[in-house]
N, C-alpha and C positions, 0 to 999 in steps of 0.2 A: 571422464578421465582427461579429456583434452583441456578442460577448464583448469583442472588441478595442475597440469604441467605448465599452463600459461602463468598461473599464480606463482609456481615455483621459479620459473624463468624470470618473472617480474621481481621476485625477492632477490634473486641472484644479481640481476642487472642493477637494482637500486643500491646494492652494497658495493659496487665498483667504486674505487677511489679515483676521481678524475685526474688528479695530479700525476698518478702513476701510469695511466693508460691514454687518456684523452687530452688533447690540447684545447684550450679556450672553451668554446661553447659546444664542442663536439659531443660531450656527454649528454647535454640537454637534447641535442638533436637525435642522438642514438636512443635515449630513453623515450622521447616523444614518439619515435617511430615504432618502438616495441610495446609501449604502454598507452596505446591510443585512447583507451576508455578513461584514463585518469584525467583529472582536472589539473592543468598546468597554470600556476600562478607565479608571476615574477614581480620583482620590485627593483627599479633602477634609480639611483640618485644621479640625475642627468646634468645638474648645474647649468641651467638655461635651455629650456625646450626650444625656443625660437631659433637657436643656432644649431640644433642637432635633430631636427624633425625628420629629415631624409634618412639619416642613420638609424634613428629609432624605428621608423617604418620598416626598414629592411630587417632589423633585428627581430621585431615582432613577427614578421612574415616568415622568417627563417625558423624561429623557435616554434611558431604555431601556438603561442600562448593564448589561453582562454581569457585570463585576466592579467593585466599588466598595470602595476602602479608605478608612477613616475614622480619622484619627489625633487624638490628644489627646482621647480619649473621656472621660477622668476617671471611669471606672467601675471597680468592683472586684467581687470574688466575691459581695458582698451583693446585687448586681443579677442578676435571672434573665434567661436568654436570651430568654424570651418577652416581656420588656419591650421588646426591640429587634428582634424578628424582623419581617421584611417579607414578605408573601405572595409566593411565587415565588422566594425567595432562601434559600440556606443561610447561616448565620451562623457565623463563626469569630472567636474573641477571643484577645487577648493583653493582659490587663489590666495596668495600671500600679498604682502605689500609690494609695490612696484620695485623691481630689482632684487627681490629676495623671497625665499620660502616658496610655498605653494605645492600642491599635490594634485595629480590627475590620475584617473583610473580609465583604462580602456578595456571594455568587456565585449567579448565576442557576441555577435548577433545570435549565435547558436544557443546561447544560454538564456534561460528565464531569469530575470534579475529585477531587483528593486533596490533603490537607494534608501538607506535608513538614515534618519536624522537623529543625532545624539540629543539627549535631554539637556545637555549642558554645552556652552560655548567655551572651549578650552583655549586659554591664552598661551599655554606652553606647548601645545600640540596642534598640528594641522592634520586632519584625518578625513578619510572617506570610508564609510561603512556600506557594505552591500550584502543583500541576502541573495544567494545564488541557489536556484532550485534545479536539482538534477534528478534522474531516475532513482538514484540511490537515497538521496536525502536533501534536506535544506541546510545550507551552510551560511554562516555569517563570516565574511572576510573583511578585514579592516586594514587599510593602508594608512600608516602613520608616519608623519615627518616631524621630527623634534628639531626645533630651531637651535642652532649651535649656541651654547652658552657654557661658561665655566661651571662645572659640577661641584660647587661648594656644598657642604653638608646640608644646609637648609634647602637649597634648590634641588638637590638630588632627592631629598625626602618628598618635596612637593611633586616632582616629576614621577616618582614611584607611586605616590598617592593618586595622581591623575591617571596613570596607566592602569592602576588597579580599578579605578572607577569605570574606565572605558571597558575593561574586561568584564566587570560585573554587569554593566549595562548590556553589553553584547550577548552575554549568556542568558539574559532574561528574554 
């Protein structure tokens, strides 16, 4: 009976509209506190990781995110992993060209995880794919960064095709 009321409360909590009740990240903090068993995944477009590392670390610790994708990192192989590691998290990178693009995944040590390698190298997308194993199931989570370009009709079709390929690959 207690489990049923927890699920009912969870459903009620998740339907709360943040702009009406909670300022800023308060809804995330509130839900995290009350839905402790759920997997919390976030994605931030940070526009230069090296300039916002301390702020990112504080945000992740406050949220208690299990998986955090950070896009537009603007870092390359000249930056060491140790510069961006956060205690309690594994770091995965897919660097862009110097000064642009790039995506990073930070995954809690508490999760069993494995990085998946896509079968294709996508020129229009930067991505990190992870298989996360929990007590409930195995889940594939993909963080994707699309390099900014004008979405003319030909490019938009190409992008839609590539995203479809990624989803098909991940589902297999």
